[in-house]
C-alpha positions in Angstrom: 89.6 75.4 112.6 89.8 71.6 112.2 87.0 69.2 113.4 87.1 65.5 113.7 84.6 63.3 111.9 83.1 60.2 113.6 85.7 58.1 111.8 88.6 60.1 113.2 89.4 61.9 109.9 89.8 65.6 110.2 87.8 68.1 108.1 88.1 71.8 107.8 85.3 73.6 109.6 83.8 76.5 107.6 85.7 79.7 108.3 83.8 82.6 109.7 83.3 85.0 106.8 84.5 88.5 107.2 82.7 91.5 105.7 85.1 93.3 103.4 84.4 96.7 101.8 84.9 97.4 98.1 88.5 97.9 97.2 89.7 101.4 98.1 93.1 103.0 98.9 94.2 102.6 102.5 94.9 106.3 102.7 94.0 109.5 100.9 95.9 111.5 98.2 97.5 113.9 100.7 99.3 111.0 102.5 100.1 109.4 99.1 101.8 112.6 97.9 103.8 112.7 101.2 105.0 109.1 100.5 106.1 109.8 96.9 107.8 113.0 97.9 110.1 110.9 100.1 110.7 108.6 97.0 111.5 111.6 94.8 113.9 113.0 97.4 115.7 109.7 97.7 115.9 108.8 94.0 114.7 111.6 91.8 113.4 110.1 88.6 115.3 106.9 88.8 113.6 103.6 89.8 114.4 102.5 93.3 114.8 99.0 94.6 111.5 98.1 96.3 113.2 97.5 99.6 114.8 101.0 99.5 111.6 102.7 98.4 109.7 101.1 101.3 112.4 102.1 103.7 112.1 105.7 102.4 108.3 105.5 103.2 109.0 104.3 106.7 108.2 100.6 106.0 110.1 97.4 105.6 109.3 94.7 103.1 108.0 92.4 105.8 105.6 95.0 107.2 102.0 94.0 106.7 101.1 97.5 105.5 103.8 97.6 102.8 101.6 95.9 100.2 98.7 98.2 101.1 100.9 101.3 100.7 102.1 100.2 97.3 98.6 99.3 96.2 97.3 102.7 97.3 100.1 104.6 95.5 99.4 102.5 92.3 95.6 103.1 92.6 96.2 106.9 92.5 98.6 106.3 89.5 101.6 107.7 91.3 104.0 104.8 91.0 104.5 101.8 88.9 106.3 98.5 89.6 109.1 97.4 87.4 109.3 93.7 87.8 109.0 92.5 91.4 111.9 94.5 92.7 111.7 98.1 91.6 109.3 101.1 92.1 109.3 104.1 89.9 107.3 107.4 89.9 104.9 107.7 87.1 104.7 110.9 85.0 101.6 111.9 87.1 103.7 111.4 90.3 106.6 113.4 88.9 104.2 116.2 87.9 102.9 116.4 91.5 106.2 116.3 93.4 108.4 118.2 91.0 106.1 121.1 90.0 105.1 124.0 92.2 101.7 124.5 93.6 99.5 126.4 91.2 101.2 125.1 88.1 98.5 123.8 85.6 100.4 120.5 85.1 100.4 119.8 88.9 96.8 120.7 89.2 95.9 118.4 86.3 97.9 115.6 87.8 96.2 115.9 91.1 92.8 115.8 89.5 93.8 112.7 87.5 95.0 111.1 90.7 91.7 111.7 92.4 90.1 109.7 89.6 92.6 106.8 89.9 90.8 104.6 92.5 87.8 103.0 91.0 85.5 103.7 94.0 86.5 107.4 94.0 85.8 107.6 90.3 82.4 106.0 90.7 81.4 108.3 93.5 82.5 111.4 91.6 80.6 110.4 88.6 77.5 109.6 90.6 77.5 112.9 92.4 79.0 115.1 89.6 75.7 116.9 89.0 74.4 117.1 92.6 77.6 117.4 94.6 78.8 115.0 97.3 76.1 114.6 100.0 76.7 115.2 103.7 78.6 112.5 105.6 75.5 110.9 107.1 73.8 110.4 103.8 77.0 109.3 102.1 77.7 106.8 104.9 74.3 105.2 104.6 74.6 105.0 100.8 78.1 103.4 101.0 76.9 100.8 103.5 73.5 100.1 101.9 74.3 100.2 98.2 78.1 99.9 97.9 78.3 97.3 100.7 81.0 99.0 102.8 81.9 97.5 106.1 80.2 99.8 108.7 83.4 99.6 110.8 85.6 101.3 108.2 83.2 103.6 106.3 84.0 106.7 108.4 87.7 106.4 107.7 87.0 106.1 104.0 84.8 109.2 104.0 87.4 111.2 105.9 90.1 110.2 103.4 87.8 110.8 100.4 86.9 114.3 101.5 90.5 115.1 102.4 91.6 113.9 99.0 89.1 116.2 97.3 90.2 119.1 99.5 93.9 118.4 98.9 93.3 118.3 95.1 91.3 121.6 95.3 88.1 120.0 94.0 85.3 121.9 95.5 83.6 122.0 92.1 83.4 118.5 90.7 82.6 119.7 87.2 86.3 120.4 86.6 87.0 116.7 86.6 85.4 116.1 83.2 84.7 112.4 83.9 84.2 110.4 80.8 81.3 107.8 81.1 83.2 105.0 79.5 85.8 105.0 82.3 83.1 104.4 84.9 81.5 101.5 82.9 84.7 99.5 82.9 
């Protein structure tokens, strides 16, 4: 928004601030694995051109959600970018899509992926001894302490719980979270 000063010069009016939540993936691990399965089917272990990879995930490079999708997959440690034009599955991503359910390497990769996003890791560490609280208590904690936007916190909780369920983590003690990771 531009205002005019008395002398006719224009000045930028202060922009209305927008409440942003802490950085978190735009979708949960279940959806992330579906995305990388399409990449694996399209290219196997080979890096794909970014435009091709996005197309395989049902996006195009001009889609506003494309960057969020890539960021979410990277936060779970499932893909890596090679330069600005290629995407490749990480070993964690390959272990999840190429191995069968129940294989120890796949289970370990899923547990590691849950710990990828910093906000997930912080919550898992905080609640490792007591367990994740009910949604209402978790919601109030996320809003009051972690400064989540109240308009998005329910979506975050839904994705977070679905991620834990998908990775088979009813017992958080199996995560073996090292403290030094959380302090970073």
